[in-house]
C-alpha positions in Angstrom: -7.7 -23.1 -1.4 -5.2 -22.1 1.3 -4.8 -24.3 4.3 -5.5 -23.0 7.8 -1.8 -23.5 8.7 -0.8 -21.3 5.8 -3.3 -18.7 6.9 -2.0 -18.5 10.5 1.6 -18.4 9.3 0.8 -15.4 7.1 -1.2 -13.8 9.9 1.8 -14.1 12.3 4.1 -12.7 9.7 1.7 -9.8 9.2 1.7 -9.0 12.9 5.5 -9.0 12.9 5.4 -6.5 10.1 3.0 -4.2 11.9 4.7 -4.3 15.3 7.7 -2.1 14.5 5.4 0.7 13.4 3.2 0.6 16.4 6.2 0.7 18.7 7.0 4.2 17.5 5.8 7.0 19.8 6.4 9.9 17.5 3.3 11.9 16.5 1.7 10.9 13.2 0.4 13.3 10.6 -2.6 12.9 8.4 -0.9 10.9 5.7 0.8 8.6 8.3 -2.7 8.0 9.8 -4.0 7.2 6.3 -1.3 4.6 5.8 -1.9 3.1 9.2 -5.5 2.2 8.2 -4.1 -0.6 6.0 -3.2 -2.4 9.2 -6.9 -3.4 9.5 -6.9 -5.2 6.2 -6.5 -8.9 6.7 -6.8 -12.2 4.9 -9.9 -14.3 5.6 -9.1 -17.8 6.9 -10.0 -20.9 5.0 -13.7 -21.8 4.9 -13.1 -25.1 6.6 -11.5 -23.3 9.6 -14.4 -20.7 9.8 -17.1 -23.4 9.6 -15.3 -25.6 12.0 -15.2 -22.8 14.6 -18.9 -22.1 13.8 -19.8 -25.7 14.5 -18.0 -25.8 17.8 -19.5 -22.5 18.9 -23.0 -23.6 17.9 -22.7 -26.7 20.1 -21.1 -25.0 23.1 -23.1 -21.8 23.2 -26.3 -23.6 22.1 -26.0 -25.9 25.1 -26.5 -22.9 27.4 -28.7 -20.6 25.3 -32.1 -22.2 25.3 -34.5 -23.4 28.1 -34.5 -27.1 27.0 -32.6 -30.2 28.0 -28.9 -30.3 27.1 -29.4 -32.5 24.0 -32.2 -30.4 22.8 -30.2 -27.2 23.4 -27.4 -28.6 21.3 -29.8 -29.5 18.5 -31.3 -26.0 18.7 -27.8 -24.5 18.5 -27.1 -26.5 15.3 -30.5 -25.6 13.7 -30.6 -21.9 14.7 -26.9 -21.0 14.6 -24.8 -23.4 12.5 -27.1 -24.5 9.7 -28.0 -20.8 8.7 -24.3 -19.9 8.9 -23.3 -22.8 6.7 -26.0 -22.1 4.1 -25.3 -18.4 4.0 -21.6 -19.0 3.7 -22.2 -20.7 0.3 -25.1 -18.7 -0.9 -23.7 -15.2 0.0 -20.7 -15.8 -2.4 -23.0 -16.9 -5.3 -25.6 -14.1 -4.8 -23.1 -11.3 -4.2 -21.0 -12.1 -7.2 -24.0 -11.7 -9.5 -23.6 -7.9 -9.1 -20.2 -7.4 -7.5 -16.9 -9.0 -6.7 -14.5 -9.7 -3.9 -16.7 -12.2 -2.0 -15.1 -15.6 -2.1 -16.1 -18.6 0.0 -13.4 -17.8 2.6 -14.7 -14.3 3.1 -18.4 -15.4 3.0 -17.7 -18.0 5.7 -15.9 -15.5 7.9 -18.8 -13.1 7.7 -21.2 -15.9 8.6 -19.0 -16.9 11.5 -18.9 -13.4 12.9 -22.7 -13.0 12.6 -23.2 -16.3 14.3 -21.1 -15.1 17.2 -23.3 -12.0 17.5 -26.5 -14.0 17.5 -25.2 -16.7 19.9 -23.9 -14.1 22.4 -27.2 -12.1 22.4 -29.3 -15.3 22.7 -27.1 -16.6 25.5 -27.5 -13.2 27.3 -31.3 -13.4 26.9 -31.3 -16.8 28.4 -29.3 -15.6 31.4 -31.6 -12.7 32.0 -34.8 -14.8 31.8 -33.3 -17.3 34.2 -32.2 -14.7 36.7 -35.5 -12.8 36.4 -37.6 -15.9 36.5 -39.6 -14.8 33.4 -40.6 -17.0 30.4 -38.2 -17.4 27.5 -39.5 -15.4 24.5 -36.9 -15.5 21.7 -37.0 -11.7 21.5 -33.3 -11.4 22.0 -32.7 -14.0 19.2 -35.1 -12.1 16.9 -33.4 -8.8 17.6 -30.0 -10.3 16.9 -31.2 -11.5 13.6 -32.2 -8.0 12.7 -28.9 -6.7 13.8 -26.8 -9.1 11.7 -29.0 -8.3 8.7 -27.8 -4.7 9.0 -24.2 -5.7 9.7 -24.1 -8.1 6.8 -25.4 -5.3 4.6 -22.7 -2.9 5.7 -20.0 -5.5 5.1 -21.2 -6.5 1.7 -21.6 -2.8 0.6 -18.1 -2.2 1.8 -16.4 -5.2 0.0 -18.7 -6.2 -2.8 -21.2 -3.8 -4.3 -22.1 -0.3 -3.2 -25.8 -0.6 -3.9 -28.6 -1.3 -1.3 -31.0 -3.1 -3.6 -28.2 -5.4 -4.8 -27.1 -6.4 -1.3 -30.4 -6.8 0.4 -30.9 -10.4 -0.6 -27.4 -11.8 0.1 -27.4 -9.7 3.3 -30.6 -11.3 4.5 -29.9 -15.0 3.9 -28.5 -15.8 7.4 -31.3 -14.0 9.2 -33.9 -15.6 6.9 -32.6 -19.2 7.4 -32.5 -18.7 11.2 -36.0 -17.3 11.1 -37.2 -20.4 9.1 -35.5 -22.6 11.6 -37.2 -20.7 14.5 -40.6 -21.9 13.1 -39.8 -25.3 14.4 -39.8 -23.9 17.9 -42.4 -21.2 17.8 -44.9 -19.8 15.4 -46.0 -16.7 17.4 -46.9 -14.1 14.7 -45.7 -11.3 17.0 -42.1 -12.6 16.9 -42.0 -12.4 13.1 -43.7 -9.0 13.1 -40.9 -7.9 15.5 -38.3 -9.4 13.2 -39.6 -7.6 10.1 -40.0 -4.2 11.8 -36.6 -4.4 13.6 -34.9 -5.5 10.4 -36.3 -2.5 8.6 -35.1 -0.1 11.4 -31.6 -1.5 11.6 -31.2 -1.7 7.8 -32.3 1.9 7.4 -30.0 3.0 10.2 -27.1 1.2 8.6 -27.8 2.7 5.2 -28.0 6.2 6.8 -24.7 5.6 8.5 -23.0 4.5 5.3 -24.2 7.6 3.3 -23.3 10.0 6.2 -19.8 8.7 6.5 -19.3 8.5 2.7 -20.4 12.1 2.2 -16.9 13.7 2.7 -15.3 11.5 0.0 -18.2 12.1 -2.4 -18.1 15.8 -1.9 -14.3 16.1 -2.2 -13.6 13.6 -5.0 -17.0 12.7 -6.5 -16.2 9.0 -5.7 -17.6 6.7 -3.0 -15.2 5.5 -0.4 -16.9 2.1 -0.6 -16.0 1.8 -4.3 -12.4 2.7 -3.4 -12.3 0.0 -0.7 -13.7 -2.6 -3.0 -11.1 -1.7 -5.7 -8.4 -1.9 -3.1 -9.4 -5.3 -2.0 -9.7 -6.5 -5.6 -6.1 -5.2 -6.2 -4.8 -7.1 -3.2 -6.5 -10.4 -4.0 -6.6 -10.4 -7.8 -4.2 -7.7 -8.9 -7.1 -5.7 -10.3 -6.1 -2.3 -11.7 -9.6 -0.9 -11.0 -8.2 1.6 -8.5 -6.7 3.5 -11.3 -10.1 4.7 -12.4 -10.4 6.5 -9.0 -6.9 8.1 -9.4 -7.7 9.1 -13.0 -10.7 11.1 -11.7 -8.6 13.0 -9.2 -5.5 13.4 -11.3 -4.0 16.3 -13.2 -1.6 16.7 -16.0 2.1 17.7 -15.7 5.3 17.8 -17.7 8.0 15.8 -16.0 11.7 15.8 -16.9 13.4 12.5 -17.7 17.2 12.4 -17.6 19.4 9.7 -19.1 23.1 9.1 -18.5 24.2 6.6 -21.1 27.4 4.6 -21.4 28.5 3.1 -24.7 31.3 0.7 -25.4 33.9 1.8 -27.9 32.1 -0.2 -30.6 29.0 2.0 -30.0 26.9 -0.8 -28.3 25.1 0.4 -25.1 26.6 -1.0 -21.9 24.4 0.8 -19.4 21.8 3.6 -19.1 20.8 5.4 -16.0 17.2 6.6 -16.5 16.0 9.1 -13.9 12.3 10.0 -14.2 11.1 12.9 -12.0 7.9 11.2 -11.1 7.1 9.0 -8.1 6.9 5.2 -8.3 3.7 4.8 -6.4 1.1 4.6 -4.9 1.2 0.8 -4.2 1.7 -2.6 -5.8 1.2 -2.6 -9.5 -1.2 0.3 -9.3 -0.2 3.5 -11.1 3.5 3.8 -11.2 4.1 1.4 -8.4 6.3 -0.8 -10.5 7.8 2.1 -12.6 11.4 1.1 -12.4 10.8 -2.4 -13.7 8.4 -1.2 -16.5 11.0 1.4 -17.6 13.9 -1.0 -17.5 11.9 -3.6 -19.4 11.2 -1.2 -22.3 14.9 -1.2 -23.4 16.5 -4.2 -25.0 20.2 -3.3 -24.8 22.5 -2.7 -21.8 21.9 -2.6 -18.1 19.0 -0.2 -17.5 19.2 1.4 -14.0 16.2 3.5 -12.8 17.0 5.3 -9.6 14.6 7.6 -7.7 14.3 11.1 -9.0 13.3 13.9 -6.7 9.5 13.6 -6.5 6.9 13.0 -3.8 3.6 11.2 -3.8 1.8 14.0 -5.5 3.7 12.9 -8.6 2.4 9.3 -8.5 1.2 8.2 -12.0 -2.5 7.6 -12.0 -2.2 4.5 -14.1 0.5 2.1 -15.4 -0.3 3.3 -18.9 1.3 6.7 -18.1 4.6 4.9 -17.9 4.7 4.8 -21.7 5.1 8.6 -21.7 8.1 8.3 -19.4 9.6 5.6 -21.6 9.0 7.7 -24.8 10.8 10.7 -23.3 13.7 8.5 -22.1 14.1 7.0 -25.5 14.0 10.4 -27.2 16.7 11.7 -24.8 18.8 8.6 -25.4 18.7 9.1 -29.1 20.1 12.7 -28.7 23.0 11.9 -26.3 26.3 13.3 -27.3 29.1 11.0 -26.0 32.5 11.7 -24.7 35.3 9.6 -23.2 36.0 12.1 -20.5 34.9 12.2 -16.8 36.2 13.6 -13.5 36.8 11.7 -10.3 33.7 11.7 -8.1 33.7 14.0 -5.1 31.5 14.3 -2.0 30.1 17.6 -0.7 28.4 18.0 2.7 26.1 20.9 3.7 24.3 20.3 7.0 22.7 16.9 6.9 23.0 16.7 3.1 25.7 14.7 1.5 26.0 14.8 -2.3 28.2 12.4 -4.3 28.8 13.9 -7.7 30.7 13.1 -10.8 31.1 15.1 -14.1 30.7 13.4 -17.4 32.0 15.7 -20.2 29.9 18.9 -19.7 27.2 17.5 -17.4 27.0 16.5 -13.8 25.6 13.5 -12.0 24.6 14.1 -8.4 23.3 11.7 -5.7 21.8 13.2 -2.5 21.4 11.5 0.8 20.6 12.6 4.3 22.0 9.5 6.0 22.2 8.8 8.9 19.3 11.2 9.3 16.0 9.4 8.4 14.0 11.1 5.7 11.4 10.3 3.0 11.2 11.7 -0.5 12.6 15.0 -1.8 9.9 17.3 -3.3 10.1 17.9 -7.0 10.6 21.6 -6.7 13.6 21.1 -4.4 15.3 18.8 -6.9 14.4 21.0 -9.8 15.9 24.1 -8.1 19.0 22.1 -7.3 19.4 21.1 -11.0 18.9 24.7 -12.0 21.7 25.8 -9.7 24.0 23.2 -11.3 23.2 24.6 -14.7 23.8 28.2 -13.5 27.1 27.0 -12.3 28.0 25.9 -15.8 26.7 22.3 -16.3 25.0 21.6 -19.6 22.7 19.1 -17.9 22.3 18.0 -14.3 20.8 14.9 -12.9 20.1 14.8 -9.2 19.0 11.6 -7.6 17.3 11.0 -4.2 19.4 8.1 -2.8 16.4 7.2 -0.6 18.6 5.1 1.6 17.9 5.9 5.3 14.5 6.0 7.0 12.2 4.8 9.7 8.4 4.6 9.7 6.7 7.9 9.1 9.9 9.9 8.3 9.0 13.2 6.7 9.6 14.4 3.2 11.9 17.3 2.3 9.7 20.1 1.3 10.5 23.6 -0.1 11.6 26.1 2.4 12.9 23.7 5.0 16.5 23.7 6.1 17.2 20.4 4.4 15.9 21.8 1.1 18.3 24.7 1.2 21.1 22.3 2.1 20.4 20.2 -0.9 20.3 23.2 -3.2 23.6 24.6 -1.8 25.2 21.2 -1.9 24.2 20.7 -5.5 25.6 24.1 -6.4 28.9 23.6 -4.5 29.3 20.1 -5.9 28.7 21.3 -9.5 31.2 24.1 -9.2 33.8 21.8 -7.8 33.2 19.2 -10.5 33.3 21.7 -13.3 36.8 22.8 -12.1 38.3 19.3 -11.8 40.5 17.7 -14.4 39.0 14.9 -16.6 40.3 11.6 -17.9 39.2 8.5 -19.8 36.3 6.5 -18.4 36.1 2.8 -17.7 32.8 1.2 -16.7 31.9 -2.2 -15.2 28.4 -3.4 -14.4 26.8 -6.3 -12.6 23.4 -7.3 -11.4 21.6 -9.9 -9.3 18.0 -11.0 -9.3 16.0 -10.3 -6.1 17.5 -12.1 -3.1 14.1 -12.1 -1.3 10.4 -11.6 -2.1 8.5 -8.4 -2.5 6.9 -8.9 0.9 10.5 -9.0 2.3 11.3 -5.7 0.7 12.8 -6.2 -2.7 11.3 -5.6 -6.1 11.8 -7.4 -9.5 15.0 -5.6 -10.6 16.9 -6.9 -7.6 20.4 -5.3 -7.2 22.3 -3.4 -9.9 25.8 -2.1 -9.7 27.9 0.2 -11.9 31.6 0.9 -11.1 33.1 4.0 -12.9 36.8 4.4 -13.0 38.3 7.8 -13.9 41.8 9.1 -13.3 42.6 6.0 -11.2 39.6 6.4 -8.9 36.8 3.9 -8.7 33.3 4.8 -7.7 30.5 2.3 -7.1 26.9 3.2 -7.7 24.6 0.6 -6.2 20.8 0.6 -6.8 18.5 -1.8 -4.9 15.0 -2.2 -6.2 13.2 -1.4 -2.9 11.5 1.4 -1.0 14.1 3.1 1.2 16.5 1.4 3.7 16.7 0.9 7.4 19.1 3.2 9.2 22.7 2.1 9.2 22.5 -0.5 6.4 23.9 1.9 3.8 27.0 2.4 5.9 27.4 -1.3 6.4 27.4 -1.9 2.7 29.8 0.9 1.8 32.3 -0.2 4.4 32.6 -3.6 2.6 33.3 -2.3 -0.9 36.8 -2.2 -2.4 36.4 1.1 -4.1 37.4 4.7 -3.4 33.8 6.1 -3.3 30.3 4.6 -3.3 26.7 5.4 -2.8 23.8 3.0 -2.2 20.4 4.0 -3.7 16.9 2.5 -3.7 14.4 2.9 -6.6 11.5 3.6 -4.2 9.5 1.0 -6.0 6.1 0.5 -4.4 5.5 -3.1 -5.5 6.8 -3.9 -2.1 4.0 -1.9 -0.5 0.4 -3.1 -0.5 -0.8 -3.4 3.1 1.9 -1.1 4.5 4.2 1.7 3.5 6.8 0.5 6.0 8.6 -2.3 4.1 12.1 -1.1 3.8 15.2 -2.8 2.5 16.8 -4.5 5.5 13.6 -4.5 7.6 12.6 -8.1 6.8 15.5 -9.6 4.7 18.9 -10.9 5.8 21.1 -7.9 6.0 24.3 -9.9 6.1 23.3 -11.7 2.9 22.5 -8.3 1.2 25.9 -6.9 2.2 27.7 -10.0 0.9 25.7 -10.0 -2.3 26.5 -6.3 -3.0 30.2 -6.8 -2.3 30.3 -9.7 -4.7 28.5 -7.7 -7.4 31.0 -4.8 -7.0 33.9 -7.3 -7.4 32.2 -8.6 -10.5 31.7 -5.1 -11.9 35.3 -4.3 -11.3 36.4 -7.4 -13.3 34.0 -6.1 -16.0 35.7 -2.7 -16.3 36.3 -1.6 -19.9 36.7 1.7 -21.8 33.5 3.5 -22.5 32.1 6.9 -23.5 29.3 8.6 -21.7 26.8 11.4 -22.2 23.8 12.9 -20.5 20.5 14.2 -22.0 17.1 15.4 -20.8 13.6 15.3 -22.2 10.2 16.4 -21.0 7.6 13.7 -20.7 4.5 15.8 -21.5 0.9 15.6 -20.4 1.7 13.0 -17.7 -1.3 12.3 -15.5 -0.4 12.2 -11.8 -2.2 12.5 -8.5 -1.7 16.3 -8.5 -0.7 18.9 -6.0 -1.7 18.1 -2.4 -4.1 15.4 -3.5 -2.6 12.8 -1.1 -2.9 15.3 1.8 -6.5 16.0 0.8 -7.3 12.3 0.5 -5.6 11.7 3.9 -7.5 14.5 5.6 -10.8 13.3 4.1 -10.2 9.7 5.2 -9.2 10.8 8.7 -12.4 13.0 8.9 -14.5 10.0 7.9 -12.9 7.8 10.6 -13.2 10.5 13.3 -16.9 11.3 12.7 -17.7 7.7 11.9 -17.2 6.3 15.4 -19.4 8.8 17.2 -22.1 8.6 14.6 -22.0 4.8 14.7 -22.7 4.8 18.4 -25.5 7.3 18.0 -27.1 5.3 15.2 -26.9 2.0 17.1 -28.4 3.6 20.2 -31.2 5.3 18.3 -32.0 2.2 16.3 -31.9 -0.1 19.3 -34.1 2.3 21.3 -36.7 2.6 18.6 -36.7 -1.2 18.1 -37.2 -1.9 21.8 -40.0 0.7 22.0 -41.8 -0.8 19.0 -41.4 -4.3 20.4 -42.8 -3.3 23.8 -45.8 -1.6 22.0 -46.4 -4.7 19.9 -46.2 -7.0 22.9 -48.6 -4.9 24.8 -51.3 -5.1 22.1 
C-alpha cells in the first residue's frame, strides 16, 4: 500500500501538470472542456492517512459539538464520528466489491472521512445554534446529517463502483447505521429514529432522481450510462482494465483505412528499416483502443527498425479496441510483401505554403512527405485533408504517396486542421508542389543508417515505449535525418532546437501521437515535463550513430487498405463532448434544486413529527 509521503508527492506533481493548462486564457471548445474534466480525477490517500485525520477531527470537533463535559464530548466524538467512519471504511470495500469494483480500502477510507466531516460540521453547527438560542440540544442536526451522508455515499458508490440502487443501498448505509447505533447510548427517543428513517428515504430518493436525470442525455445519445463509463475509466486508471472498450465498441463504426509502408532493404535483401504509416488515430488514452498503436504495430514485426509515425487522422479515427490493431498490422504486412524495391532516390526538399512546411523525398516512383505547421501550434490533421493531399501527389505523377503529420508543435487546446480551412488548402498545395518538384529531380543511389534509444523518461513525463528512433538517408551527397519520438506532440520551439544541433543537410522531427502518455490529461507533450537538453543531446548522439551506420540500401513504397476497422466514427468525439458538457451544465442547477427540495421536505416532516 502506498505511503502518505508518496501520495502527496504524486499530488504535487499532478498539480504542476494541471497548472500550465489552467494558465491559458484562450476560449475552450466542447472537446477541450471534456478533456478538462479529467483534472478532477485524483488518487485517494493511504487509509492510514485518512483514518488519522478522521481520528484527529473526531476529537477536535467532538470536543465542541455536544452539551457535555470536555472529556465526555471527546468520547462522544469518538463514538459518533470516528468509530462509524472506521468500521465503514473496512466494510464498504468488502460489501461494494461483492457486486462491483473500484472500491479499495484507500477510497473507502476517503469516503468515510468526507462523510465524517459533513456529520461533524452539521453537528457542531447545531450545537452553536442551540447554545446561542438557549434551547435544549436535540440531536436533530446529527440525525439529518446521517440522512444526508447516506445519500452522498450512495451517489459516490453508484459513480465509482456499481450503477445499481439495490446493490449500493447496504454499503451506502453502513456509516449512518453505525452512527445511529452509537446514538442509542445517548438517547433512545423514538422520534429521532423515525426522523432518521424518513429523512434517509427522502434524501436517497432525491439522490437517485438526480442521478437518473443527469444520466439521461448519455443514455439517450449512446444507450450507455455515464456512471458505467466513469467506473470503467477509473478501473482503467487503477488496474489497466480495458472495460472502456465495450463502450467505444457500442458507439463505433466501420471504416477502411489506408496503411502505407516505406521499406528499406540491405543489398543482401534483409530488412533494415520499415516506416509504417497507418491512417488511424492512436487514441483515445492509455492502453485503451489504439492508445499504444505505435508500439503494438512495431512489436508485430521481427526484422529491422520499425518506425510508426503519425498519419493524418483525428480522434474520430480512434480504434475502439486494441484488437483492431491486428487489422492495421495485417494490412501493413500485406503491403510490405508487395513492395517493389529500387536503389534510387532524390535529395530531400522543403516546400512552404503559408504556415505549412513539407519535407519531401522521392524513392523511385513514390514520394514521402512530412507536413508541419511549426512554429504555429496545431493538433491533428483530419483524414480527408491528408487523403486529398496524397491524391494530389498521385495526380502529379507519383505511384504512391505517404504524407505524415509531424505533430511537432503545440500548446494546450490547439485546434485540428479541418477540411476547408486555410491550413488544409496549404497542406494540399504544398503536397502537390513538393511532389511535382521531387518527380522532376535527378535520383541517385541510397544509403541508410538507423539508430534508436529506449525512453529517456517515463510515460507520465511524456515519452512512450518506443523511445526515440532515427533514420538518416543519404542520396546524391545529401543527408536527411528523420527523427521520430514516441510521444504526443511537442512544446513550441523544441523541434527547432533539435534540428539546429544535427550534422545533416535536412531534418524533420516527428512524434507518433501515442496516447499511452495521456490518461488524466491530454496535455502531456514532449518537452513539457522532461529535460529538453537531455532530449536534444540524445537525438544528436543518435543521429551521429545513424550516420556511422550508413550503408547502401534499396527502398520501395506500397499501400494497402485495412478493411472493416472499427473506429469511434464521424463526429462521435464532438457528440460525446457536447453530451458531457450538457450533463455538467444542467447537473449543477438541478443538484441545488434537489438539495433544497429534499431539505425543505425533510424539515417540514420533522417539524410535523415533533409537533405530534
